[in-house]
C-alpha positions, -999 to 999 in steps of 0.1 A, spaced: -60 123 -756 -92 103 -755 -117 105 -784 -152 95 -773 -170 98 -806 -159 80 -838 -174 59 -865 -145 35 -869 -163 1 -869 -164 -8 -906 -194 -14 -927 -221 -7 -901 -230 29 -908 -218 58 -929 -184 57 -913 -155 34 -922 -159 13 -953 -134 -14 -945 -110 -28 -920 -82 -11 -939 -99 23 -936 -104 16 -899 -67 8 -896 -58 41 -912 -82 59 -889 -65 43 -859 -31 52 -872 -41 88 -876 -55 89 -840 -23 74 -825 -1 97 -846 -19 128 -832 -16 117 -796 -49 97 -790 -44 66 -769 -81 57 -763 -109 58 -788 -145 50 -783 -162 33 -813 -197 49 -815 -216 37 -846 -249 53 -854 -277 33 -837 -315 35 -832 -319 52 -866 -350 33 -876 -348 19 -911 -312 28 -917 -286 22 -889 -304 5 -861 -274 -13 -848 -289 -25 -815 -266 -44 -792 -264 -81 -803 -239 -109 -807 -233 -96 -843 -227 -61 -829 -201 -74 -804 -185 -95 -831 -180 -65 -854 -163 -47 -825 -141 -77 -816 -130 -82 -852 -118 -46 -854 -101 -48 -820 -83 -79 -831 -73 -64 -864 -57 -34 -847 -38 -56 -823 -26 -78 -852 -13 -46 -869 4 -35 -836 -16 -3 -832 -12 10 -797 -47 22 -793 -73 12 -767 -107 6 -783 -138 11 -762 -174 2 -769 -201 28 -774 -229 41 -795 -241 73 -810 -278 70 -801 -304 87 -822 -331 101 -800 -366 86 -803 -396 87 -779 -387 52 -766 -350 57 -761 -352 53 -723 -370 20 -727 -344 7 -751 -316 17 -726 -335 -3 -699 -337 -32 -723 -299 -30 -729 -304 -26 -766 -283 7 -764 -248 8 -751 -232 36 -730 -197 50 -734 -177 21 -720 -193 4 -690 -206 36 -675 -238 56 -668 -229 80 -698 -249 77 -730 -240 97 -762 -273 110 -776 -278 128 -809 -309 146 -822 -323 156 -856 -307 190 -863 -340 207 -865 -356 190 -835 -380 209 -812 -361 219 -780 -391 210 -758 -391 174 -772 -353 172 -769 -357 182 -732 -383 155 -726 -359 129 -741 -330 141 -720 -353 140 -689 -363 104 -696 -327 94 -697 -318 113 -665 -348 97 -648 -330 63 -652 -301 77 -633 -281 78 -666 -263 108 -678 -269 120 -714 -238 133 -733 -253 155 -760 -235 149 -792 -224 180 -812 -250 205 -797 -235 233 -818 -251 217 -849 -286 218 -836 -306 248 -849 -322 255 -815 -288 258 -799 -275 280 -827 -305 303 -822 -304 301 -784 -273 288 -766 -291 293 -733 -310 261 -740 -278 240 -736 -269 259 -704 -302 249 -689 -298 212 -699 -263 211 -684 -276 227 -653 -300 197 -650 -270 173 -653 -264 167 -690 -230 169 -706 -220 181 -740 -195 169 -767 -183 194 -793 -171 183 -828 -136 194 -837 -148 200 -873 -173 226 -861 -145 248 -847 -129 248 -881 -160 256 -901 -165 220 -914 -203 222 -907 -209 258 -918 -206 292 -902 -236 288 -879 -222 257 -862 -188 274 -861 -202 305 -844 -222 284 -820 -190 263 -812 -172 296 -803 -200 307 -780 -202 273 -762 -164 272 -757 -163 308 -745 -190 301 -719 -175 267 -707 -205 249 -721 -184 221 -735 -176 189 -715 -153 173 -741 -141 176 -776 -142 147 -801 -135 140 -837 -169 124 -848 -146 108 -874 -161 89 -903 -132 82 -927 -94 85 -929 -97 111 -956 -123 137 -943 -137 141 -908 -107 121 -896 -95 109 -862 -65 133 -862 -68 154 -831 -36 174 -832 -51 204 -849 -79 209 -823 -54 204 -794 -32 231 -808 -62 254 -814 -76 249 -778 -42 255 -763 -36 287 -783 -71 302 -777 -80 289 -743 -48 277 -726 -34 243 -719 -56 236 -688 -88 240 -707 -75 220 -737 -65 192 -713 -99 192 -696 -118 187 -729 -94 163 -745 -83 141 -716 -95 149 -681 -133 149 -688 -132 120 -713 -113 99 -688 -137 108 -661 -165 96 -683 -148 63 -691 -140 57 -654 -177 64 -647 -169 93 -624 -192 123 -619 -184 155 -637 -193 188 -621 -210 215 -641 -204 241 -614 -181 262 -636 -206 267 -664 -210 303 -675 -244 316 -683 -244 330 -719 -250 367 -723 -286 379 -731 -300 356 -757 -300 369 -793 -319 349 -818 -300 363 -847 -263 357 -838 -252 358 -874 -266 391 -887 
């Protein structure tokens, strides 16, 4: 498996607190069958976790990569960022302050949970206009998607991709996110599944449970697509087709009544 969304670099955001915690996170990932993991610290969060690309950023990544090798962890570590959406995010991508997933055209973008969908669409358009491809982080957690899954369908029709959090499937982020996750999976509106791991204790890098769930509920082919095939296509900078998307049924604002 390949996990494209983790907070494993220590002491840079609200993820790992230390190299030892990062080591445990790496061990859990390998134990569950993950062989490649993208380190995606929060960035562009003004006043908190800005984490723009710099020699210091690269040094933090290199230190973790070296520490895992010293401890003989058979895990490939790849650079990335979870980019918090702002009006100037496209400008910062052009200025190379914000990193893609690996050395690719794919950028992992997150939004405030209550963001206006029209503003979100404008941000996504600004990235697409650079010939870059937004990978929308955990869309099931955004209120507008919970209310109206059709919004994600329309964004994916325009060329965006989506990354679902494994914790949402198991109710980690509440019943609304869980229900939205079910709807998106049922309608093939998920490009890949990731851990969004923050610690070795909660929201971990262990992916065995979601692999088993996807195989049981949707079959091995779909599980493999979300956990390996599409993540690998992203890291190889290959195009991913959205031709098999299924249009959600007639929209209902109150899914949960």
